[in-house]
N, CA and C atoms as an extended XYZ file, in Angstrom:
558
Properties=species:S:1:pos:R:3:atomname:S:1:resname:S:1:resid:I:1 pbc="F F F"
N        53.932      -50.394      -27.729 N   UNK     1
C        53.831      -49.727      -29.023 CA  UNK     1
C        54.895      -50.280      -29.968 C   UNK     1
N        54.606      -50.264      -31.266 N   UNK     2
C        55.641      -50.654      -32.230 CA  UNK     2
C        56.794      -49.660      -32.183 C   UNK     2
N        57.952      -50.099      -32.610 N   UNK     3
C        59.114      -49.201      -32.561 CA  UNK     3
C        58.932      -48.053      -33.541 C   UNK     3
N        59.644      -46.962      -33.282 N   UNK     4
C        59.579      -45.772      -34.123 CA  UNK     4
C        60.704      -44.840      -33.745 C   UNK     4
N        60.741      -43.644      -34.315 N   UNK     5
C        61.816      -42.707      -33.993 CA  UNK     5
C        61.747      -42.264      -32.531 C   UNK     5
N        62.890      -41.996      -31.965 N   UNK     6
C        62.968      -41.574      -30.564 CA  UNK     6
C        62.355      -40.186      -30.414 C   UNK     6
N        61.402      -40.023      -29.496 N   UNK     7
C        60.756      -38.712      -29.316 CA  UNK     7
C        61.554      -37.798      -28.401 C   UNK     7
N        61.355      -36.508      -28.592 N   UNK     8
C        61.905      -35.515      -27.682 CA  UNK     8
C        60.958      -35.370      -26.488 C   UNK     8
N        61.486      -34.944      -25.333 N   UNK     9
C        60.577      -34.703      -24.203 CA  UNK     9
C        59.563      -33.617      -24.546 C   UNK     9
N        58.374      -33.728      -24.079 N   UNK    10
C        57.243      -32.808      -24.195 CA  UNK    10
C        56.684      -32.723      -25.618 C   UNK    10
N        57.491      -32.470      -26.645 N   UNK    11
C        56.978      -32.278      -28.003 CA  UNK    11
C        56.955      -33.557      -28.826 C   UNK    11
N        57.503      -34.638      -28.320 N   UNK    12
C        57.492      -35.900      -29.049 CA  UNK    12
C        58.294      -35.815      -30.328 C   UNK    12
N        57.718      -36.280      -31.424 N   UNK    13
C        58.396      -36.298      -32.722 CA  UNK    13
C        58.048      -35.101      -33.596 C   UNK    13
N        57.296      -34.131      -33.081 N   UNK    14
C        56.833      -33.010      -33.893 CA  UNK    14
C        57.974      -32.230      -34.547 C   UNK    14
N        59.095      -32.102      -33.862 N   UNK    15
C        60.209      -31.319      -34.413 CA  UNK    15
C        60.921      -32.030      -35.554 C   UNK    15
N        60.657      -33.305      -35.742 N   UNK    16
C        61.374      -34.092      -36.746 CA  UNK    16
C        60.717      -34.056      -38.118 C   UNK    16
N        59.613      -33.305      -38.272 N   UNK    17
C        58.871      -33.327      -39.533 CA  UNK    17
C        58.902      -31.980      -40.226 C   UNK    17
N        58.915      -32.041      -41.554 N   UNK    18
C        58.751      -30.862      -42.387 CA  UNK    18
C        57.272      -30.789      -42.735 C   UNK    18
N        56.571      -29.772      -42.262 N   UNK    19
C        55.119      -29.712      -42.424 CA  UNK    19
C        54.687      -29.620      -43.890 C   UNK    19
N        55.578      -29.166      -44.775 N   UNK    20
C        55.229      -29.076      -46.192 CA  UNK    20
C        55.270      -30.432      -46.890 C   UNK    20
N        56.074      -31.343      -46.378 N   UNK    21
C        56.236      -32.656      -47.014 CA  UNK    21
C        56.043      -33.780      -46.003 C   UNK    21
N        54.997      -33.688      -45.204 N   UNK    22
C        54.757      -34.674      -44.154 CA  UNK    22
C        54.618      -36.081      -44.727 C   UNK    22
N        53.956      -36.207      -45.874 N   UNK    23
C        53.783      -37.526      -46.484 CA  UNK    23
C        55.118      -38.164      -46.853 C   UNK    23
N        56.083      -37.355      -47.283 N   UNK    24
C        57.410      -37.886      -47.615 CA  UNK    24
C        58.143      -38.327      -46.349 C   UNK    24
N        57.976      -37.560      -45.256 N   UNK    25
C        58.591      -37.946      -43.987 CA  UNK    25
C        58.015      -39.262      -43.479 C   UNK    25
N        56.696      -39.428      -43.602 N   UNK    26
C        56.051      -40.669      -43.167 CA  UNK    26
C        56.540      -41.841      -44.016 C   UNK    26
N        56.656      -41.630      -45.344 N   UNK    27
C        57.146      -42.697      -46.221 CA  UNK    27
C        58.574      -43.091      -45.854 C   UNK    27
N        59.410      -42.111      -45.569 N   UNK    28
C        60.793      -42.391      -45.185 CA  UNK    28
C        60.849      -43.188      -43.876 C   UNK    28
N        60.013      -42.801      -42.920 N   UNK    29
C        59.969      -43.540      -41.648 CA  UNK    29
C        59.473      -44.971      -41.859 C   UNK    29
N        58.543      -45.170      -42.793 N   UNK    30
C        58.053      -46.536      -43.042 CA  UNK    30
C        59.146      -47.396      -43.672 C   UNK    30
N        60.026      -46.801      -44.457 N   UNK    31
C        61.159      -47.563      -44.991 CA  UNK    31
C        62.133      -47.922      -43.868 C   UNK    31
N        62.289      -47.022      -42.921 N   UNK    32
C        63.251      -47.231      -41.835 CA  UNK    32
C        62.713      -48.165      -40.756 C   UNK    32
N        61.425      -48.008      -40.361 N   UNK    33
C        60.882      -48.762      -39.227 CA  UNK    33
C        59.868      -49.839      -39.627 C   UNK    33
N        59.524      -49.920      -40.885 N   UNK    34
C        58.552      -50.906      -41.331 CA  UNK    34
C        57.183      -50.272      -41.520 C   UNK    34
N        56.194      -51.061      -41.960 N   UNK    35
C        54.880      -50.494      -42.301 CA  UNK    35
C        54.024      -50.094      -41.100 C   UNK    35
N        54.445      -50.489      -39.898 N   UNK    36
C        53.715      -50.097      -38.685 CA  UNK    36
C        54.741      -49.556      -37.693 C   UNK    36
N        54.561      -48.287      -37.285 N   UNK    37
C        55.494      -47.686      -36.337 CA  UNK    37
C        54.759      -46.668      -35.481 C   UNK    37
N        55.412      -46.200      -34.426 N   UNK    38
C        54.799      -45.273      -33.477 CA  UNK    38
C        55.457      -43.912      -33.574 C   UNK    38
N        54.612      -42.879      -33.582 N   UNK    39
C        55.069      -41.494      -33.473 CA  UNK    39
C        54.457      -40.903      -32.212 C   UNK    39
N        55.162      -39.982      -31.604 N   UNK    40
C        54.639      -39.269      -30.435 CA  UNK    40
C        54.348      -37.846      -30.875 C   UNK    40
N        53.044      -37.467      -30.864 N   UNK    41
C        52.622      -36.167      -31.413 CA  UNK    41
C        51.853      -35.305      -30.424 C   UNK    41
N        52.161      -35.022      -29.243 N   UNK    42
C        53.106      -35.679      -28.347 CA  UNK    42
C        52.549      -36.957      -27.724 C   UNK    42
N        51.271      -37.253      -27.910 N   UNK    43
C        50.733      -38.532      -27.435 CA  UNK    43
C        51.087      -39.607      -28.456 C   UNK    43
N        51.208      -40.860      -28.047 N   UNK    44
C        51.593      -41.903      -28.995 CA  UNK    44
C        50.508      -42.155      -30.050 C   UNK    44
N        50.944      -42.233      -31.308 N   UNK    45
C        50.068      -42.514      -32.435 CA  UNK    45
C        50.722      -43.631      -33.243 C   UNK    45
N        50.003      -44.712      -33.470 N   UNK    46
C        50.525      -45.807      -34.281 CA  UNK    46
C        50.169      -45.515      -35.734 C   UNK    46
N        51.178      -45.513      -36.597 N   UNK    47
C        51.011      -45.211      -38.016 CA  UNK    47
C        51.092      -46.516      -38.802 C   UNK    47
N        50.112      -46.729      -39.691 N   UNK    48
C        50.075      -47.927      -40.531 CA  UNK    48
C        50.155      -47.459      -41.973 C   UNK    48
N        51.142      -47.963      -42.726 N   UNK    49
C        51.375      -47.449      -44.079 CA  UNK    49
C        51.214      -48.491      -45.176 C   UNK    49
N        50.696      -49.679      -44.865 N   UNK    50
C        50.533      -50.692      -45.905 CA  UNK    50
C        49.162      -51.343      -45.803 C   UNK    50
N        48.702      -51.884      -46.920 N   UNK    51
C        47.421      -52.572      -46.939 CA  UNK    51
C        47.449      -53.773      -45.999 C   UNK    51
N        48.539      -54.528      -46.028 N   UNK    52
C        48.661      -55.697      -45.155 CA  UNK    52
C        48.593      -55.279      -43.687 C   UNK    52
N        49.197      -54.148      -43.361 N   UNK    53
C        49.148      -53.635      -41.986 CA  UNK    53
C        47.736      -53.249      -41.577 C   UNK    53
N        47.016      -52.573      -42.492 N   UNK    54
C        45.615      -52.219      -42.212 CA  UNK    54
C        44.777      -53.470      -41.998 C   UNK    54
N        44.970      -54.442      -42.864 N   UNK    55
C        44.197      -55.677      -42.772 CA  UNK    55
C        44.472      -56.381      -41.442 C   UNK    55
N        45.733      -56.450      -41.067 N   UNK    56
C        46.077      -57.083      -39.791 CA  UNK    56
C        45.478      -56.310      -38.615 C   UNK    56
N        45.578      -54.992      -38.664 N   UNK    57
C        45.115      -54.166      -37.545 CA  UNK    57
C        43.600      -54.183      -37.406 C   UNK    57
N        42.875      -54.038      -38.507 N   UNK    58
C        41.430      -53.851      -38.409 CA  UNK    58
C        40.601      -55.109      -38.657 C   UNK    58
N        41.206      -56.152      -39.231 N   UNK    59
C        40.466      -57.390      -39.457 CA  UNK    59
C        40.960      -58.475      -38.504 C   UNK    59
N        42.238      -58.792      -38.590 N   UNK    60
C        42.785      -59.873      -37.777 CA  UNK    60
C        42.773      -59.530      -36.293 C   UNK    60
N        43.209      -58.327      -35.950 N   UNK    61
C        43.305      -57.918      -34.542 CA  UNK    61
C        42.370      -56.766      -34.221 C   UNK    61
N        41.238      -56.696      -34.921 N   UNK    62
C        40.314      -55.577      -34.794 CA  UNK    62
C        39.798      -55.347      -33.388 C   UNK    62
N        39.523      -56.415      -32.643 N   UNK    63
C        38.961      -56.230      -31.304 CA  UNK    63
C        39.961      -55.584      -30.345 C   UNK    63
N        41.245      -55.739      -30.604 N   UNK    64
C        42.252      -55.120      -29.738 CA  UNK    64
C        42.410      -53.629      -30.019 C   UNK    64
N        41.991      -53.194      -31.206 N   UNK    65
C        42.140      -51.794      -31.599 CA  UNK    65
C        40.814      -51.048      -31.610 C   UNK    65
N        39.784      -51.633      -31.031 N   UNK    66
C        38.454      -51.046      -31.101 CA  UNK    66
C        38.237      -49.924      -30.089 C   UNK    66
N        39.177      -49.631      -29.231 N   UNK    67
C        39.010      -48.587      -28.231 CA  UNK    67
C        39.123      -47.207      -28.840 C   UNK    67
N        38.918      -46.215      -28.017 N   UNK    68
C        39.021      -44.833      -28.457 CA  UNK    68
C        39.816      -44.050      -27.418 C   UNK    68
N        40.445      -42.963      -27.822 N   UNK    69
C        41.199      -42.179      -26.848 CA  UNK    69
C        40.275      -41.489      -25.848 C   UNK    69
N        40.741      -41.308      -24.642 N   UNK    70
C        39.977      -40.594      -23.621 CA  UNK    70
C        40.293      -39.111      -23.772 C   UNK    70
N        39.260      -38.307      -23.968 N   UNK    71
C        39.435      -36.877      -24.186 CA  UNK    71
C        38.992      -36.100      -22.955 C   UNK    71
N        39.493      -34.870      -22.796 N   UNK    72
C        39.117      -34.041      -21.648 CA  UNK    72
C        37.624      -33.735      -21.660 C   UNK    72
N        37.042      -33.564      -22.836 N   UNK    73
C        35.610      -33.246      -22.932 CA  UNK    73
C        34.739      -34.409      -22.478 C   UNK    73
N        35.279      -35.622      -22.426 N   UNK    74
C        34.498      -36.779      -21.977 CA  UNK    74
C        33.979      -36.589      -20.562 C   UNK    74
N        34.760      -35.943      -19.705 N   UNK    75
C        34.333      -35.721      -18.327 CA  UNK    75
C        33.121      -34.797      -18.253 C   UNK    75
N        33.036      -33.839      -19.163 N   UNK    76
C        31.938      -32.880      -19.155 CA  UNK    76
C        30.637      -33.547      -19.573 C   UNK    76
N        30.691      -34.380      -20.607 N   UNK    77
C        29.476      -34.954      -21.179 CA  UNK    77
C        29.178      -36.365      -20.691 C   UNK    77
N        29.970      -36.887      -19.785 N   UNK    78
C        29.774      -38.260      -19.319 CA  UNK    78
C        29.052      -38.272      -17.983 C   UNK    78
N        28.189      -39.261      -17.801 N   UNK    79
C        27.459      -39.405      -16.554 CA  UNK    79
C        28.070      -40.474      -15.667 C   UNK    79
N        29.120      -41.118      -16.118 N   UNK    80
C        29.782      -42.144      -15.335 CA  UNK    80
C        30.973      -42.691      -16.100 C   UNK    80
N        31.782      -43.470      -15.420 N   UNK    81
C        32.947      -44.063      -16.070 CA  UNK    81
C        32.497      -45.123      -17.067 C   UNK    81
N        33.049      -45.052      -18.271 N   UNK    82
C        32.785      -46.034      -19.323 CA  UNK    82
C        31.287      -46.199      -19.569 C   UNK    82
N        30.571      -45.071      -19.640 N   UNK    83
C        29.116      -45.109      -19.772 CA  UNK    83
C        28.677      -44.507      -21.094 C   UNK    83
N        27.526      -44.931      -21.546 N   UNK    84
C        26.916      -44.354      -22.734 CA  UNK    84
C        27.373      -45.012      -24.016 C   UNK    84
N        26.960      -44.422      -25.126 N   UNK    85
C        27.286      -44.969      -26.442 CA  UNK    85
C        28.591      -44.371      -26.946 C   UNK    85
N        28.769      -43.095      -26.741 N   UNK    86
C        29.919      -42.404      -27.303 CA  UNK    86
C        31.163      -42.562      -26.439 C   UNK    86
N        31.006      -42.504      -25.120 N   UNK    87
C        32.161      -42.480      -24.231 CA  UNK    87
C        32.607      -43.838      -23.708 C   UNK    87
N        31.991      -44.915      -24.135 N   UNK    88
C        32.344      -46.212      -23.576 CA  UNK    88
C        33.393      -46.922      -24.417 C   UNK    88
N        34.027      -47.915      -23.825 N   UNK    89
C        35.052      -48.734      -24.461 CA  UNK    89
C        34.833      -50.190      -24.093 C   UNK    89
N        35.461      -51.081      -24.837 N   UNK    90
C        35.470      -52.493      -24.486 CA  UNK    90
C        34.108      -53.154      -24.599 C   UNK    90
N        33.838      -54.078      -23.681 N   UNK    91
C        32.605      -54.854      -23.711 CA  UNK    91
C        31.377      -53.965      -23.535 C   UNK    91
N        31.492      -52.932      -22.709 N   UNK    92
C        30.379      -51.999      -22.528 CA  UNK    92
C        30.002      -51.350      -23.856 C   UNK    92
N        31.004      -50.955      -24.633 N   UNK    93
C        30.758      -50.347      -25.935 CA  UNK    93
C        30.098      -51.343      -26.877 C   UNK    93
N        30.565      -52.587      -26.896 N   UNK    94
C        29.995      -53.614      -27.772 CA  UNK    94
C        28.519      -53.814      -27.458 C   UNK    94
N        28.177      -53.920      -26.177 N   UNK    95
C        26.785      -54.120      -25.777 CA  UNK    95
C        25.924      -52.904      -26.120 C   UNK    95
N        26.428      -51.704      -25.845 N   UNK    96
C        25.682      -50.479      -26.167 CA  UNK    96
C        25.477      -50.340      -27.672 C   UNK    96
N        26.488      -50.653      -28.447 N   UNK    97
C        26.392      -50.565      -29.903 CA  UNK    97
C        25.336      -51.540      -30.420 C   UNK    97
N        25.377      -52.765      -29.930 N   UNK    98
C        24.412      -53.781      -30.364 CA  UNK    98
C        22.981      -53.325      -30.059 C   UNK    98
N        22.757      -52.803      -28.849 N   UNK    99
C        21.429      -52.330      -28.462 CA  UNK    99
C        21.001      -51.141      -29.316 C   UNK    99
N        21.913      -50.205      -29.545 N   UNK   100
C        21.604      -49.020      -30.340 CA  UNK   100
C        21.228      -49.394      -31.764 C   UNK   100
N        21.973      -50.280      -32.380 N   UNK   101
C        21.665      -50.706      -33.747 CA  UNK   101
C        20.305      -51.386      -33.794 C   UNK   101
N        20.009      -52.205      -32.792 N   UNK   102
C        18.715      -52.877      -32.739 CA  UNK   102
C        17.576      -51.861      -32.641 C   UNK   102
N        17.727      -50.872      -31.789 N   UNK   103
C        16.698      -49.837      -31.630 CA  UNK   103
C        16.546      -49.020      -32.903 C   UNK   103
N        17.662      -48.626      -33.516 N   UNK   104
C        17.590      -47.835      -34.748 CA  UNK   104
C        16.936      -48.628      -35.876 C   UNK   104
N        17.190      -49.923      -35.940 N   UNK   105
C        16.528      -50.747      -36.962 CA  UNK   105
C        15.028      -50.793      -36.725 C   UNK   105
N        14.624      -50.844      -35.436 N   UNK   106
C        13.198      -50.812      -35.125 CA  UNK   106
C        12.553      -49.508      -35.576 C   UNK   106
N        13.320      -48.414      -35.537 N   UNK   107
C        12.805      -47.118      -35.977 CA  UNK   107
C        12.891      -46.930      -37.489 C   UNK   107
N        13.466      -47.889      -38.200 N   UNK   108
C        13.491      -47.818      -39.654 CA  UNK   108
C        14.850      -47.551      -40.264 C   UNK   108
N        15.908      -47.472      -39.459 N   UNK   109
C        17.242      -47.225      -39.997 CA  UNK   109
C        17.644      -48.388      -40.902 C   UNK   109
N        18.142      -48.062      -42.076 N   UNK   110
C        18.578      -49.079      -43.012 CA  UNK   110
C        17.450      -49.623      -43.872 C   UNK   110
N        16.255      -49.108      -43.704 N   UNK   111
C        15.111      -49.560      -44.495 CA  UNK   111
C        14.684      -48.431      -45.421 C   UNK   111
N        13.805      -48.736      -46.355 N   UNK   112
C        13.379      -47.732      -47.316 CA  UNK   112
C        12.601      -46.600      -46.639 C   UNK   112
N        11.994      -46.863      -45.476 N   UNK   113
C        11.275      -45.820      -44.742 CA  UNK   113
C        12.214      -44.678      -44.371 C   UNK   113
N        13.391      -45.015      -43.857 N   UNK   114
C        14.368      -43.989      -43.491 CA  UNK   114
C        14.839      -43.238      -44.732 C   UNK   114
N        15.040      -43.953      -45.820 N   UNK   115
C        15.460      -43.311      -47.060 CA  UNK   115
C        14.413      -42.309      -47.526 C   UNK   115
N        13.149      -42.664      -47.401 N   UNK   116
C        12.072      -41.759      -47.800 CA  UNK   116
C        12.052      -40.506      -46.926 C   UNK   116
N        12.310      -40.659      -45.628 N   UNK   117
C        12.341      -39.500      -44.733 CA  UNK   117
C        13.493      -38.565      -45.094 C   UNK   117
N        14.631      -39.139      -45.436 N   UNK   118
C        15.779      -38.318      -45.841 CA  UNK   118
C        15.465      -37.592      -47.142 C   UNK   118
N        14.900      -38.293      -48.104 N   UNK   119
C        14.553      -37.658      -49.388 CA  UNK   119
C        13.544      -36.536      -49.194 C   UNK   119
N        12.527      -36.771      -48.349 N   UNK   120
C        11.519      -35.742      -48.087 CA  UNK   120
C        12.164      -34.494      -47.475 C   UNK   120
N        13.075      -34.682      -46.520 N   UNK   121
C        13.754      -33.533      -45.906 CA  UNK   121
C        14.603      -32.781      -46.922 C   UNK   121
N        15.238      -33.500      -47.814 N   UNK   122
C        16.060      -32.839      -48.836 CA  UNK   122
C        15.181      -32.048      -49.795 C   UNK   122
N        14.054      -32.614      -50.200 N   UNK   123
C        13.135      -31.902      -51.099 CA  UNK   123
C        12.618      -30.630      -50.428 C   UNK   123
N        12.212      -30.724      -49.145 N   UNK   124
C        11.754      -29.531      -48.418 CA  UNK   124
C        12.861      -28.495      -48.312 C   UNK   124
N        14.079      -28.942      -48.059 N   UNK   125
C        15.239      -28.055      -47.958 CA  UNK   125
C        15.457      -27.312      -49.281 C   UNK   125
N        15.419      -28.037      -50.389 N   UNK   126
C        15.629      -27.411      -51.700 CA  UNK   126
C        14.498      -26.439      -52.047 C   UNK   126
N        13.268      -26.793      -51.685 N   UNK   127
C        12.140      -25.864      -51.902 CA  UNK   127
C        12.344      -24.583      -51.103 C   UNK   127
N        12.785      -24.731      -49.868 N   UNK   128
C        13.032      -23.554      -49.035 CA  UNK   128
C        14.124      -22.675      -49.661 C   UNK   128
N        15.193      -23.282      -50.142 N   UNK   129
C        16.261      -22.506      -50.777 CA  UNK   129
C        15.756      -21.787      -52.018 C   UNK   129
N        14.895      -22.454      -52.791 N   UNK   130
C        14.324      -21.806      -53.978 CA  UNK   130
C        13.435      -20.626      -53.610 C   UNK   130
N        12.804      -20.689      -52.432 N   UNK   131
C        11.881      -19.615      -52.035 CA  UNK   131
C        12.606      -18.378      -51.502 C   UNK   131
N        13.856      -18.477      -51.225 N   UNK   132
C        14.612      -17.326      -50.715 CA  UNK   132
C        14.867      -16.355      -51.861 C   UNK   132
N        14.492      -15.094      -51.634 N   UNK   133
C        14.609      -14.101      -52.698 CA  UNK   133
C        16.039      -13.586      -52.850 C   UNK   133
N        16.688      -13.230      -51.738 N   UNK   134
C        18.040      -12.676      -51.801 CA  UNK   134
C        19.046      -13.825      -51.675 C   UNK   134
N        19.426      -14.394      -52.793 N   UNK   135
C        20.300      -15.573      -52.794 CA  UNK   135
C        21.764      -15.220      -52.516 C   UNK   135
N        22.090      -13.925      -52.463 N   UNK   136
C        23.460      -13.522      -52.167 CA  UNK   136
C        23.764      -13.591      -50.671 C   UNK   136
N        22.715      -13.542      -49.851 N   UNK   137
C        22.909      -13.527      -48.396 CA  UNK   137
C        22.129      -14.666      -47.756 C   UNK   137
N        22.512      -15.890      -48.070 N   UNK   138
C        21.839      -17.057      -47.503 CA  UNK   138
C        22.671      -17.595      -46.350 C   UNK   138
N        22.025      -17.713      -45.189 N   UNK   139
C        22.651      -18.357      -44.039 CA  UNK   139
C        22.118      -19.785      -43.993 C   UNK   139
N        22.945      -20.754      -44.302 N   UNK   140
C        22.508      -22.145      -44.398 CA  UNK   140
C        22.468      -22.864      -43.056 C   UNK   140
N        22.907      -22.205      -41.991 N   UNK   141
C        22.980      -22.879      -40.686 CA  UNK   141
C        21.628      -23.440      -40.265 C   UNK   141
N        20.605      -22.595      -40.202 N   UNK   142
C        19.298      -23.064      -39.733 CA  UNK   142
C        18.597      -23.983      -40.716 C   UNK   142
N        18.616      -23.705      -42.009 N   UNK   143
C        17.983      -24.674      -42.912 CA  UNK   143
C        18.603      -26.079      -42.832 C   UNK   143
N        19.916      -26.149      -42.679 N   UNK   144
C        20.558      -27.463      -42.561 CA  UNK   144
C        20.208      -28.101      -41.221 C   UNK   144
N        20.228      -27.315      -40.135 N   UNK   145
C        19.797      -27.831      -38.826 CA  UNK   145
C        18.384      -28.399      -38.916 C   UNK   145
N        17.495      -27.641      -39.533 N   UNK   146
C        16.099      -28.059      -39.616 CA  UNK   146
C        15.942      -29.302      -40.485 C   UNK   146
N        16.684      -29.380      -41.568 N   UNK   147
C        16.605      -30.554      -42.435 CA  UNK   147
C        16.987      -31.819      -41.652 C   UNK   147
N        18.067      -31.757      -40.899 N   UNK   148
C        18.517      -32.910      -40.123 CA  UNK   148
C        17.569      -33.181      -38.958 C   UNK   148
N        17.127      -32.121      -38.286 N   UNK   149
C        16.195      -32.292      -37.160 CA  UNK   149
C        14.890      -32.916      -37.613 C   UNK   149
N        14.421      -32.592      -38.809 N   UNK   150
C        13.177      -33.170      -39.303 CA  UNK   150
C        13.299      -34.677      -39.523 C   UNK   150
N        14.444      -35.123      -39.975 N   UNK   151
C        14.655      -36.571      -40.133 CA  UNK   151
C        14.582      -37.252      -38.772 C   UNK   151
N        15.255      -36.677      -37.779 N   UNK   152
C        15.253      -37.250      -36.428 CA  UNK   152
C        13.865      -37.169      -35.810 C   UNK   152
N        13.224      -36.007      -35.904 N   UNK   153
C        11.884      -35.837      -35.330 CA  UNK   153
C        10.873      -36.780      -35.956 C   UNK   153
N        10.917      -36.924      -37.276 N   UNK   154
C         9.972      -37.816      -37.942 CA  UNK   154
C        10.191      -39.260      -37.492 C   UNK   154
N        11.457      -39.645      -37.318 N   UNK   155
C        11.768      -41.017      -36.905 CA  UNK   155
C        11.349      -41.269      -35.464 C   UNK   155
N        11.692      -40.347      -34.573 N   UNK   156
C        11.455      -40.586      -33.145 CA  UNK   156
C        10.086      -40.143      -32.665 C   UNK   156
N         9.588      -39.008      -33.173 N   UNK   157
C         8.375      -38.416      -32.621 CA  UNK   157
C         7.201      -38.362      -33.593 C   UNK   157
N         7.455      -38.606      -34.888 N   UNK   158
C         6.376      -38.644      -35.859 CA  UNK   158
C         5.900      -37.296      -36.351 C   UNK   158
N         6.697      -36.230      -36.207 N   UNK   159
C         6.288      -34.926      -36.753 CA  UNK   159
C         7.492      -34.206      -37.330 C   UNK   159
N         7.206      -33.188      -38.147 N   UNK   160
C         8.241      -32.382      -38.789 CA  UNK   160
C         7.954      -30.909      -38.537 C   UNK   160
N         8.993      -30.099      -38.526 N   UNK   161
C         8.839      -28.650      -38.471 CA  UNK   161
C         8.830      -28.130      -39.894 C   UNK   161
N         8.048      -27.075      -40.145 N   UNK   162
C         8.121      -26.423      -41.455 CA  UNK   162
C         9.195      -25.339      -41.368 C   UNK   162
N         9.700      -24.953      -42.512 N   UNK   163
C        10.743      -23.931      -42.524 CA  UNK   163
C        10.206      -22.576      -42.102 C   UNK   163
N         8.893      -22.376      -42.226 N   UNK   164
C         8.288      -21.106      -41.853 CA  UNK   164
C         7.933      -21.040      -40.374 C   UNK   164
N         7.803      -22.176      -39.724 N   UNK   165
C         7.370      -22.210      -38.327 CA  UNK   165
C         8.238      -23.193      -37.530 C   UNK   165
N         9.485      -22.805      -37.277 N   UNK   166
C        10.394      -23.683      -36.544 CA  UNK   166
C        10.954      -22.997      -35.294 C   UNK   166
N        10.211      -22.010      -34.774 N   UNK   167
C        10.669      -21.266      -33.599 CA  UNK   167
C        10.929      -22.170      -32.391 C   UNK   167
N        10.063      -23.169      -32.082 N   UNK   168
C        10.366      -24.035      -30.927 CA  UNK   168
C        11.694      -24.778      -31.075 C   UNK   168
N        12.018      -25.217      -32.275 N   UNK   169
C        13.284      -25.907      -32.495 CA  UNK   169
C        14.465      -24.951      -32.306 C   UNK   169
N        14.343      -23.749      -32.816 N   UNK   170
C        15.417      -22.760      -32.671 CA  UNK   170
C        15.628      -22.421      -31.196 C   UNK   170
N        14.543      -22.244      -30.448 N   UNK   171
C        14.653      -21.943      -29.015 CA  UNK   171
C        15.295      -23.106      -28.255 C   UNK   171
N        14.904      -24.341      -28.591 N   UNK   172
C        15.503      -25.504      -27.943 CA  UNK   172
C        16.989      -25.589      -28.260 C   UNK   172
N        17.344      -25.380      -29.519 N   UNK   173
C        18.746      -25.453      -29.923 CA  UNK   173
C        19.575      -24.386      -29.216 C   UNK   173
N        19.046      -23.166      -29.143 N   UNK   174
C        19.761      -22.084      -28.452 CA  UNK   174
C        19.933      -22.402      -26.970 C   UNK   174
N        18.901      -22.940      -26.327 N   UNK   175
C        18.988      -23.293      -24.909 CA  UNK   175
C        20.004      -24.409      -24.694 C   UNK   175
N        19.989      -25.408      -25.567 N   UNK   176
C        20.947      -26.510      -25.451 CA  UNK   176
C        22.369      -25.997      -25.630 C   UNK   176
N        22.569      -25.126      -26.611 N   UNK   177
C        23.894      -24.551      -26.847 CA  UNK   177
C        24.365      -23.744      -25.633 C   UNK   177
N        23.468      -22.981      -25.045 N   UNK   178
C        23.794      -22.174      -23.868 CA  UNK   178
C        24.201      -23.053      -22.679 C   UNK   178
N        23.444      -24.123      -22.430 N   UNK   179
C        23.782      -25.035      -21.344 CA  UNK   179
C        25.118      -25.723      -21.593 C   UNK   179
N        25.362      -26.126      -22.843 N   UNK   180
C        26.638      -26.780      -23.198 CA  UNK   180
C        27.804      -25.823      -22.959 C   UNK   180
N        27.635      -24.565      -23.345 N   UNK   181
C        28.694      -23.570      -23.134 CA  UNK   181
C        28.975      -23.392      -21.643 C   UNK   181
N        27.908      -23.328      -20.842 N   UNK   182
C        28.082      -23.167      -19.390 CA  UNK   182
C        28.812      -24.360      -18.794 C   UNK   182
N        28.480      -25.561      -19.237 N   UNK   183
C        29.149      -26.760      -18.724 CA  UNK   183
C        30.632      -26.773      -19.087 C   UNK   183
N        30.949      -26.321      -20.296 N   UNK   184
C        32.335      -26.323      -20.722 CA  UNK   184
C        33.168      -25.287      -19.981 C   UNK   184
N        32.560      -24.176      -19.598 N   UNK   185
C        33.321      -23.095      -18.984 CA  UNK   185
C        33.316      -23.181      -17.456 C   UNK   185
N        32.604      -24.112      -16.878 N   UNK   186
C        32.601      -24.254      -15.412 CA  UNK   186
C        33.521      -25.325      -14.948 C   UNK   186
């Protein structure tokens, strides 16, 4: 890691900051340690404070910084080590990303077809909002879920749910949420 202020055991550098003026503390540290330095919060975090530093990190040395942190939730949702699109790193991630982009392009991602599906879902969403009589008590959770689900369903399966008849989607979402909760608590 690049050099930075000495961390305390367990809490790292958290005690060294004023939460009201964190940006000023970061600026002061960049004057002291340079435009790239490490903080422990309590895990190590590399801080980049200059355009040249960003360019070096993400353009010149981008492949070295392309990894992601390993989170505790990864074990719950992962089917294997370094597997899948979201939980993988390194060469496995590069290959999965390339395949995913290719498949999404085949389904119309990045083309005017996908744009039309998004516009259609937004128009249906706005019509549904206009049809609601009591505008003081609008729960946007399901209309937004349905708007996004319709884009995905139209792309992958070729059908859409109407706002008046979306019970199967609601039941599926509730079941998925219930299973996810059980997995997290076991």
